N, C-alpha and C positions, 0 to 999 in steps of 0.2 A: 504494500500500500504506500509506503514511503517513496518507493521508486516511481509509482504512478504520480504522486504529488510533485516530485521533482520534474518529471517529464511534462506535466501540465504547465508548471511555471515556466518551463523553457519553451513552451509553445508547440511541443511535439505531441499533438493530440492523438495521432494514429498509434504511436508507441504507448502512450498513456492508456489508451483504450484497451490495447492488448494486455497491459499489465493488470488493469482492474478486472477484466474478464477472467484472466488466469487466477487472480486472487479470490474470485467468487467460489472456486472449487479447490483452492489451496494448492495450485500447481505453479511451477516456476515458468514464466514466459521464455520461450526459446528465441534464438536470434531471428528465426523466420517469423514468429508471431509478433516480434517487436517491430518488424517492418512488413506488415501484411500487404498483399497485393490487391487493394481495393481502393475505391475513391474515398477520400477522407470525409466527403460530404455525407457518406452513408454510415458514418460512425456516430459517436456520442457527442454531438456538437449542438450548441444552442440553435444554430441555423441548419440543423440536420434536415435532409429531405429523404423520404423513403424511396428506395429503388426496389420495385417488385422483383421477387425471386424469379430467376430464369426457369423456364419450363424444361424438365429433363428431356434429353433427345430421344429417350426410349419410349416416351408416351406423349400423346396429345390429349388435353382435357376434352371430355365429352359432356354434353348437357346432362345436368343432374335433375332430380326432382326439384321443384321450385319452392323451397322453404323461404320465408319472408326475410329479406335483407334490409338493412338500414337505409341503403341508397336506392332500393327498389329494383336493383339489377338481379338477374338470376345467377347464382354461383354455378360453377362447373366442377365436375369431379370425374376422375377415372379410377374407380376402385378395381383392384385386381382380384377381388374375391367373387364368388358366384352370387347371382341375384337371390334375394330373399324368396323363399317359397320352394326352392329345389330341395332335393333330399338331403344334401350335405348341410345346408343352412338350417334345416329343421333339426338335424341331429346335433349340430353345433360342435363345440369344443375344438375350435381352431383359432389360430393367431395369424392374421392375414394383413397384407400391405395394400395401401391405396394412395391416391394423390388427390388433393383438393385445391381448387382455385376460385377466387373471386376477384373483384376489381382491385383489391388491395395487394394481391400477390398469391403465390402458390406455396403449399407446404405438403410434404408427404406425411403419412400417418401409418400406424399399425393399429389393428382392432382385434380385441379378443372377443369371440362369440361363445357364450356358455353353452353347455349341452342341454338338450331337452327343451328348447325354446317353444316349439310347436305353436307359434303364433301368439304367445303370451307377451304382454307388455312388461318388459323388465327394466330395472334401473340402469343408468349409465354413469360411470365414473370417468371423468377426463383427467388424465395424469400428465403433468408437465415436468419433463426432466430438467435436471440442473445442467450447468455448464460442463462441457466436454462429454456429456452422456448422450445416449440415443434411446430409442424406444426399447430395444432388446435389453440393454443394460439396466434401464430403469425398471422394466418389468421384472427382471431377475432379482435385482436388489431389494425391491419392495415386496416381492412375492404376491403382487396384486392379482395376477392371473390365477394363481392357485386358490386365492380367496374367492375370486369370481366363479371358479369352477364349483366350489363347494356351496356358495350362497346364491348362485344364479343371476349374475348381472354382467353387463357388457363393460369393457374397459377400452377407452380410446386414448392412444398415445400420439399426439402430434409431434412432429420432428422438426427441430430447428437445424437448417443446413449451414455449413461453413460459409457458403456464398453470401449468406445474410448476416452471419456473425462468426468471426474467425474461431471463437472458442465454443460455438454452438449454444451461446447463452440467449435466452429470450430477452428482448430489448426493453425491459421494464424501466430502464433509466433514461429513455429517450422520450421527449415530450410528444412526439407524433405517434407513440405506441401506447397511449394511456387513456384513450377515450373510446366510447362506443362508436362504431361506424368508421373507425380509422385504424390503419396499420394492422399489427398483429392481433389486437383484440377483435377486430372485425373478422379476420381470417379464422381465428379460433372459434368464435361464436358461430359463424356460418358453417364451419366444419361440423360443429356440434349439432346444429340444426339439420344438416345433411344426413348425419348418422341417425338422428331421431326419426326423420322422415323415411329413410330407407329401411330401418329395422323395426319400426313401430315401437319405439322406446316409450316407457311411461314418463310423460312430460312432467309429472309432479316429483319425480325422483331422478333428477339430473344433477350431478355434483362435479366439483372441480377441485383438484389438489395438486400441489407441486413442491419441489425441493429447491431451496436457494433462489436462483433466478427464476425457476419455475414456480416457486412459492410466491415470489413477488408478482409474477404475472397472474397467478391464480387470484391473488387479492385484487388486482386490477379488474379481472373478468367479473368477479363477484360484485365489485362496486359498479361496474359499467352495465352489467346485465342481470339485475336482481330478479327479473321475471323469467330468466332462463335457468339459472343455477340456484338450486334450493338451499345449498350449503357449500362451504368451502373449507379446505384444509391447507394450512400454510406451515410448512416445515422449514425452519431456518431461513425464513424469508423476510420481506419488508412490506410495509403498508403501502397501499395505493397512494401515489403522489409523494412518496418518500424522496424522490429525486426528479429533477427535470433536465439535468446535464451532468457532465463529468465531475465538476467540483462538488455538487450537492450529493452525487452518488458516493464519492469517496468519503464525505463527511458522514452520511447516513450509515455506511458500512462500518465506520469507526465508532458510531454511537454519538457523534457530535451533532447537536441541534435536532435530535430526533423528536418529532412531535406526533401526537395521535392524528391519524387520518380523519378527515371530515366525516362525521356520521351521516350516512345516506338516509334519505327519507324513507327508504325501504331497505334497511340493513339486512344483510344475509348472515345467518348463523355461521359462525366460524370456529373451527378447532385449530389450535396452534401448538406446535411442538418446537422447542428450541433448547439447545444445550447451554448451560450456564457458563461453560468455558469455550464457547464458540469464538475463535479469534478471527474468523472471516467475516461474519455478519454479527455485529454486536448484539447481545441478548436484549438490550433496550428496545430493539425493533419489534420484538415479540409483543411487548406491552402496547406499542403503537398499533399493531394489527388488531389486538383484542379491543382496544378502545374504539377503533373505527367501527367495530361491530356492536360492542356492548354499550357504548356511550359512557358518560361520566356519572350517571345516577343509578347504575345497576348495582345490585347486591352481589357480593362474592363470598363463596364458602371455599375454604382451603382444606385439603387433606394430604397427609403424607402417604405415598404409595411405595411400598417396599419392592425392590427389584426381585424378580423371580430367579431362582438358582444363583443367588448372590450377585445378581446383576445390579444395574444402577438404580438408585432410589430417585423418586420424582416428587415434586409438589404439584398437585392437580388443583386448579382453581376453576370453579364453576360459577358463571355469571348469569344472574336472572334479572328480568325486567320487573316493572311494577306489578305486572299481572302474574308473576311467578314463573314465567316461561324462560327456559334456558336459551340464552342468545349467544353465548360464547363459552369456550373451554380452553384453558391454557395448561399445558404440561411442561413444566420447567424440569428438564432432565439434568440431574446433578452430576457434575464431572464430565459431561459429554461435550464433544466438539461439534464440528460442522459435518454431520452425517445423519442419515435416516435411522431413527431409533428402532431397534429390534429387527433390522433388515437382515437379508441373507448375504453370505460371503460370495454368492454367485454374481453379485453386482458390485459396482463401485460406490464409494462414499456411504457405507453402511456401518452401523454400530450394533453388533450382535448383543451386547450386554444391556442395551436400553430396553425400555418398555416397548410393546408391539404397536408402533404408530399406525401400521396398516389396519389392524383390527380395531383399534380405538377410533380411528377416523371413520371406518365403516359403521361402527356402532352409532357414532354421533350423526353421521349422514342419514342413516335410515330412521333415526328418531326425528328427523326434520324434513318431511316432505314439503313441497311447495304449497303454501296456503291456497285454498280454493276461494276465488273471489265470490263474495255474496251478492 
């Protein structure tokens, strides 16, 4: 982080961006990443402009079912899986790849389809990986597909390519990727809608979660699309609006000037996991994420949770509103750094000794379906 600060002061924004992106997942920037081959205007700059991702040469997007878009245009997608209704989709239990495009750009994705769907409307969990990760790595580390197989829900893993971000981080720190209908939030929300339409997802049970940069983008999606995502999970991330440019991103990650995000008029219930020894994203950011969902007048109850098999202990805080409804939950994992709590060694950036963040998030999610409008 100090290296990124020095580079910023010297005016070398491209190299500083590579440094902060590497710092998000605790890796050292290489010489190649310090001088990335892309236009500096597509980096983390106040005057940043979004350059839509190039379409992979192996595929050309085809017209998708027409879920509602913020700008009225029909998104396009070219899934590589079989169409719903054939025998393989009815049987389910497969992990397949696809690609989605709208006017803001294109992203690949992977989708886990649970077994025994048989036309039933099932929940959907959208999982946003951290920097340097991809869908397969994140699925392996969180063991979310195994949980989906047992509990019967779909899992969507959007993929951030290096062409869009050299370290494959979601661009939570760029001002043009923080609002509904713009940039990556637009792509991810429309991708979610596409999967909902194609697979007949239960629209009251659509959730979003992420780690680190993915956690920060999950917070942005929950803030921007409260009628789409019923609840959110933010692991080692930052609140929506925590940064608008490189200097504010560096400060927020250090815990300098961290302030609660503005409480939405329709706040989304949020569960937060954060290690109290996280040296990559300061733990104060967890409190900011909670405050954005719970507000300042909620009641909080704390309890000590002992680690299983001599694992890490945690402090669990449950926040309720004036009506007694749970609006947020915060697991402070004692002694943990910047990694998914209770994850599998099959993936990167996991902490096997922590509480099971995957199962706790799912419990919280399924306790919070989207409210039915009266």
